[in-house]
C-alpha positions as CSV (number, residue, x, y, z in Angstrom):
1,M,7.4,-1.8,16.8
2,S,7.2,2.2,16.3
3,R,6.5,4.9,18.9
4,F,4.5,8.0,18.1
5,D,7.0,10.1,19.5
6,D,10.2,8.8,18.1
7,Y,8.9,9.6,14.3
8,A,6.4,12.6,14.8
9,N,9.1,15.3,14.5
10,K,11.6,13.5,12.3
11,Y,10.8,13.9,8.8
12,S,11.3,17.8,7.4
13,M,8.5,17.4,4.9
14,I,5.8,15.9,6.7
15,R,4.2,17.5,10.0
16,M,2.0,14.9,11.8
17,R,-0.4,14.8,14.7
18,R,-2.7,12.4,16.1
19,E,-5.7,12.6,18.2
20,D,-8.0,9.6,19.7
21,G,-5.9,7.1,17.1
22,I,-6.1,9.0,13.9
23,L,-3.0,10.5,12.7
24,E,-2.9,13.0,10.2
25,M,0.4,13.2,7.8
26,Q,0.4,16.7,6.0
27,F,3.2,16.6,3.4
28,H,4.8,20.2,2.6
29,T,8.1,21.5,1.6
30,N,9.1,24.8,3.8
31,G,5.6,24.9,5.4
32,G,3.9,25.6,1.4
33,P,2.7,23.0,-0.9
34,L,4.9,19.8,-1.3
35,R,7.6,20.1,-4.1
36,W,8.8,16.9,-5.0
37,S,12.3,15.6,-5.0
38,L,14.6,12.7,-4.1
39,I,13.9,14.0,-0.8
40,P,10.1,13.7,0.0
41,H,10.7,10.1,-2.2
42,G,13.0,8.9,0.6
43,Q,11.2,10.9,3.7
44,L,7.6,8.8,2.6
45,E,9.2,5.9,2.2
46,Q,10.5,5.8,5.7
47,A,7.3,7.5,7.3
48,F,5.0,5.1,5.8
49,L,7.1,2.2,7.5
50,D,7.3,4.1,10.6
51,V,3.4,5.1,10.7
52,G,3.0,1.1,9.6
53,R,4.4,-0.4,12.4
54,D,2.9,1.6,15.3
55,R,-0.1,-0.1,16.5
56,D,-1.6,2.9,18.3
57,N,-2.2,4.6,14.7
58,E,-6.1,3.5,14.4
59,V,-6.7,5.6,11.1
60,I,-4.3,7.7,8.9
61,I,-5.2,10.9,7.1
62,L,-3.2,12.1,4.6
63,T,-3.3,15.9,3.2
64,G,-0.8,18.4,1.6
65,S,-0.4,22.1,2.5
66,G,-1.6,25.5,1.0
67,D,-3.5,25.4,-2.3
68,E,-1.8,22.6,-3.9
69,F,-1.2,18.6,-2.7
70,S,1.6,17.9,-4.9
71,G,4.0,19.6,-7.8
72,P,7.1,19.4,-9.4
73,P,10.2,21.2,-8.1
74,V,10.3,25.0,-8.6
75,A,14.1,25.2,-7.4
76,P,16.6,25.4,-10.8
77,G,19.3,22.9,-10.9
78,G,17.9,20.0,-10.2
79,H,18.1,16.9,-12.3
80,N,16.2,17.2,-15.6
81,H,15.0,13.9,-16.7
82,A,14.4,14.8,-20.2
83,K,17.8,15.5,-20.8
84,D,20.4,14.4,-18.1
85,P,20.9,10.6,-18.3
86,V,21.5,8.7,-14.9
87,T,23.9,5.7,-13.9
88,A,22.9,2.5,-13.0
89,S,23.7,3.4,-9.3
90,Q,22.0,6.5,-9.5
91,W,18.8,4.6,-10.3
92,D,19.3,1.9,-7.9
93,A,18.7,3.8,-5.1
94,I,15.3,5.4,-6.8
95,Y,14.5,1.4,-7.7
96,W,14.7,0.5,-3.9
97,E,13.1,3.5,-2.4
98,G,10.2,3.5,-5.0
99,K,9.4,0.0,-4.7
100,H,9.4,0.5,-0.8
101,L,7.5,3.5,-0.8
102,L,4.2,2.1,-2.0
103,G,5.1,-1.0,-0.7
104,N,5.3,0.7,2.8
105,L,2.2,2.7,2.3
106,L,0.2,-0.7,1.2
107,N,1.3,-2.5,4.4
108,I,0.1,0.2,6.7
109,E,-3.1,-2.2,7.8
110,V,-5.3,0.5,9.0
111,P,-7.9,2.4,6.6
112,M,-6.3,5.2,4.9
113,I,-8.1,8.3,4.0
114,A,-6.8,11.3,1.6
115,A,-7.9,14.8,1.7
116,I,-6.0,15.8,-1.8
117,N,-6.4,19.7,-1.3
118,G,-5.3,21.0,-4.6
119,P,-3.8,19.9,-7.7
120,A,-1.9,16.7,-7.3
121,L,0.5,16.8,-10.5
122,R,3.7,14.9,-8.8
123,H,2.6,11.0,-7.6
124,A,-0.8,11.2,-7.4
125,E,-1.0,7.6,-7.0
126,I,-0.2,8.1,-3.4
127,P,-3.1,9.5,-2.2
128,L,-5.2,8.1,-4.8
129,L,-4.1,4.1,-2.7
130,C,-5.9,5.7,0.1
131,D,-9.5,3.7,0.8
132,I,-11.2,6.6,0.9
133,V,-10.5,9.6,-1.7
134,L,-11.4,13.4,-1.0
135,C,-10.4,16.3,-2.9
136,S,-11.1,19.8,-3.0
137,D,-13.1,21.4,-6.1
138,N,-9.9,23.0,-7.2
139,A,-8.2,19.9,-7.6
140,S,-6.6,18.6,-10.7
141,F,-4.6,15.7,-11.3
142,Q,-1.7,14.9,-13.7
143,D,1.4,12.6,-14.3
144,S,4.1,15.1,-14.8
145,A,6.6,13.4,-14.0
146,H,7.1,10.6,-16.1
147,F,6.2,10.3,-19.8
148,H,5.2,13.9,-19.9
149,G,8.5,14.5,-18.4
150,G,10.8,12.6,-19.5
151,L,10.6,9.0,-17.7
152,V,8.9,5.6,-18.7
153,P,5.9,5.5,-16.4
154,G,6.6,2.8,-14.4
155,D,6.7,3.8,-10.8
156,G,3.6,2.5,-10.0
157,V,1.7,5.1,-12.3
158,H,1.4,2.2,-14.6
159,V,-0.5,-0.1,-12.3
160,V,-2.8,2.8,-10.8
161,F,-4.0,4.7,-13.1
162,P,-5.0,1.8,-15.7
163,L,-6.6,-0.2,-12.7
164,L,-8.6,3.0,-11.5
165,M,-9.5,4.9,-15.0
166,G,-9.8,1.3,-17.1
167,T,-6.7,0.2,-19.8
168,N,-7.5,2.5,-22.3
169,R,-8.2,5.9,-20.5
170,G,-5.2,5.3,-18.4
171,R,-2.8,4.8,-21.1
172,Y,-4.1,8.0,-22.5
173,F,-3.7,10.1,-19.5
174,L,0.2,8.6,-18.9
175,L,1.1,9.5,-22.5
176,T,-0.3,12.7,-23.3
177,G,0.2,14.5,-19.8
178,Q,-3.9,14.8,-19.7
179,T,-4.8,16.8,-16.7
180,L,-8.1,15.8,-15.1
181,S,-10.2,18.3,-12.9
182,A,-11.8,17.6,-9.9
183,N,-15.2,16.5,-11.1
184,E,-13.6,14.5,-14.2
185,A,-11.7,12.4,-11.7
186,K,-14.7,11.9,-9.6
187,D,-16.8,10.8,-12.7
188,L,-13.6,8.3,-13.8
189,G,-13.5,7.1,-10.2
190,L,-10.5,8.2,-9.1
191,V,-11.9,10.1,-6.1
192,N,-15.1,9.5,-4.0
193,E,-16.1,13.0,-3.3
194,V,-15.7,16.6,-4.2
195,L,-15.7,19.2,-1.4
196,P,-15.6,23.1,-1.1
197,R,-11.4,23.3,0.3
198,A,-12.5,25.0,3.5
199,Q,-14.4,21.9,3.8
200,L,-12.1,19.0,3.0
201,L,-10.1,18.2,6.0
202,N,-13.1,18.3,8.4
203,R,-14.8,16.0,6.2
204,A,-11.9,13.6,6.3
205,W,-11.9,13.6,10.1
206,T,-15.7,12.8,9.9
207,H,-15.0,10.0,7.7
208,A,-12.0,9.1,10.5
209,R,-14.5,9.4,13.5
210,M,-16.8,7.3,11.7
211,L,-14.5,4.6,11.1
212,M,-13.2,4.9,14.9
213,Q,-16.5,3.6,16.0
214,R,-16.2,0.0,14.2
215,P,-14.2,-2.6,16.1
216,P,-10.3,-2.4,15.9
217,L,-10.0,-5.6,13.8
218,L,-12.8,-5.1,11.9
219,R,-11.2,-1.6,10.5
220,R,-8.1,-3.6,10.2
221,Y,-8.8,-6.8,8.7
222,A,-11.0,-4.9,6.0
223,R,-7.7,-2.8,5.1
224,V,-5.5,-6.0,4.5
225,L,-8.5,-7.7,2.6
226,L,-9.1,-4.6,0.5
227,T,-5.6,-3.8,-0.5
228,Q,-4.8,-7.6,-1.2
229,D,-5.4,-7.0,-5.0
230,L,-3.3,-4.2,-4.9
231,K,-0.4,-5.4,-3.1
232,K,-0.6,-8.9,-5.8
233,R,-0.3,-6.3,-8.8
234,M,2.5,-4.1,-7.1
235,Q,4.3,-7.4,-6.5
236,E,4.1,-8.3,-10.1
237,L,4.7,-5.1,-11.6
238,L,6.2,-2.1,-9.7
239,G,10.1,-3.6,-9.7
240,Y,9.7,-4.5,-13.1
241,G,8.4,-0.9,-14.3
242,L,10.9,0.7,-12.1
243,A,13.7,-1.4,-14.0
244,L,12.4,-0.6,-17.1
245,E,12.1,3.5,-16.4
246,G,15.7,3.4,-15.5
247,L,16.8,1.6,-18.1
248,A,15.4,4.0,-20.5
249,A,16.5,7.1,-18.1
250,T,20.1,5.8,-19.4
251,Q,19.4,7.1,-22.6
252,R,18.7,10.6,-23.9
253,G,18.4,11.7,-27.2
């Protein structure tokens, strides 16, 4: 089992605070909006494991920092998926982390609430896998990392977006780099509520406190049941998707 004191300050890209059993995880890069790279890819995989193994966590809130939830790296010199091939050994680490990142997220056996505080342009599938999904009215959603960025959309997005949006809309979204506004995302069933950004986190805590009024096993087993189909789909398709993503990433034209 995990103890909050052992992991609360362990991750450079995740701030954590816990109050009355409600754990808030705030993603960031140097205090500002999260910029996706291999660093959060590894930290989120381990953090979700720690959080899920701590029985004192009763409800989880995921949110971001500043005016964005997640975006691409801004620093020069990063790996360019559109131009730079990877080796099998390089991809093996990404493959392993990618499987366990979403697996550890879905293995958290308490309700999860996403408070998406702005554009989620990289790995929006992570907050969308929460049980209650809220977003600010300035939020937008795009899969900028995969087909649009030079990779096969096999990192779990091939499961999440067609499931939530419908098969044809999901494929269109992944293959065109489409960007959805907050209201479009709500109309398509990706999010449940759209709120002014100033009200977003308070609304997430209101939901969390309402959930806390229910008995612990009721909360826990509801989460287990309502994620079972997602786990089944991920078990069948996530590793396969990551493998094809890596195979294609060895070739650049």
